[in-house]
C-alpha positions, 0 to 999 in steps of 0.5 A, a space after each residue: 143526909 142531904 148536902 147543901 147546894 154549896 157543898 154539891 157545887 164544890 165537889 163537882 168542880 174539876 181542877 183547872 188544867 194548866 194552860 200551856 203557852 203557845 205563841 200566837 200566829 202573827 201576820 208578817 207585814 208585807 214590807 218585811 217580806 219585800 226586803 231581801 236577805 243579807 246573804 242575797 245582797 252580798 252575792 248581788 254586790 259581788 256580781 256587781 263587782 264582777 260586772 264593774 271589773 269586766 267593764 273596766 277591762 273592756 274600757 266601757 265603764 261609766 265615770 259614775 260607776 268609777 266614782 262610786 267604786 272610788 268612794 267604796 274603796 275610800 270607805 273601806 280604807 277608813 274602816 281598815 284602820 280598825 282591822 288586823 293588818 290595817 297597813 296592808 289592807 290600806 295599801 291595797 285599797 290605795 293602789 286601787 284608788 291610784 288605778 282608778 285615777 290612772 284609768 280616768 286621767 287622759 294623760 297619766 304618768 303611769 298608764 292603766 295596764 294589766 298590773 293596775 287592773 289586777 290591783 283594782 280587782 284585788 282592791 275591789 275584793 278587799 273592799 267588799 270583804 271589809 264592808 261585809 265584816 263591818 257594822 252598819 253604824 261603822 259603815 255609816 260613820 266611815 261614809 260620812 267621813 269620806 263624803 265630808 272630806 275629813 279623811 286624807 288618803 295617803 299611800 303612807 299607811 303607817 299614819 293611822 291616828 286615834 281620830 280615825 279609829 273612833 269616827 264621829 
């Protein structure tokens, strides 16, 4: 009783083992490895803030740095409209802008003193917190609004309009 070759072939087949999924090792592009993480960036930015404030205290800060921090405070001022306690945040940032103005002005109405430096220090810290807690698109929109001159910076923080809350 011989078996046909087809029957022999069927009996010798083993059931196929179930394949297990294993993720393939993918090479990471070199440019991704060169990017720093957000955690490192935040720490670096705070270190830059400290250096800026030390330069202000020592009266050695350059006007380019003052202008840059003025824009940072303005961008944070725009972003503060969407946050809780927006009026308080905006007033703090406005005080920082006033301090920068007094620092730059050769004959200010109010001289740049320790109280103004403290206000600038606090405004810098608040601005950094606001920027870190805002989304990338929000920051870009606020930056565009500041650079285009569409936003007026006033000490009256009560004037938060719907247009400011939705920037485009």
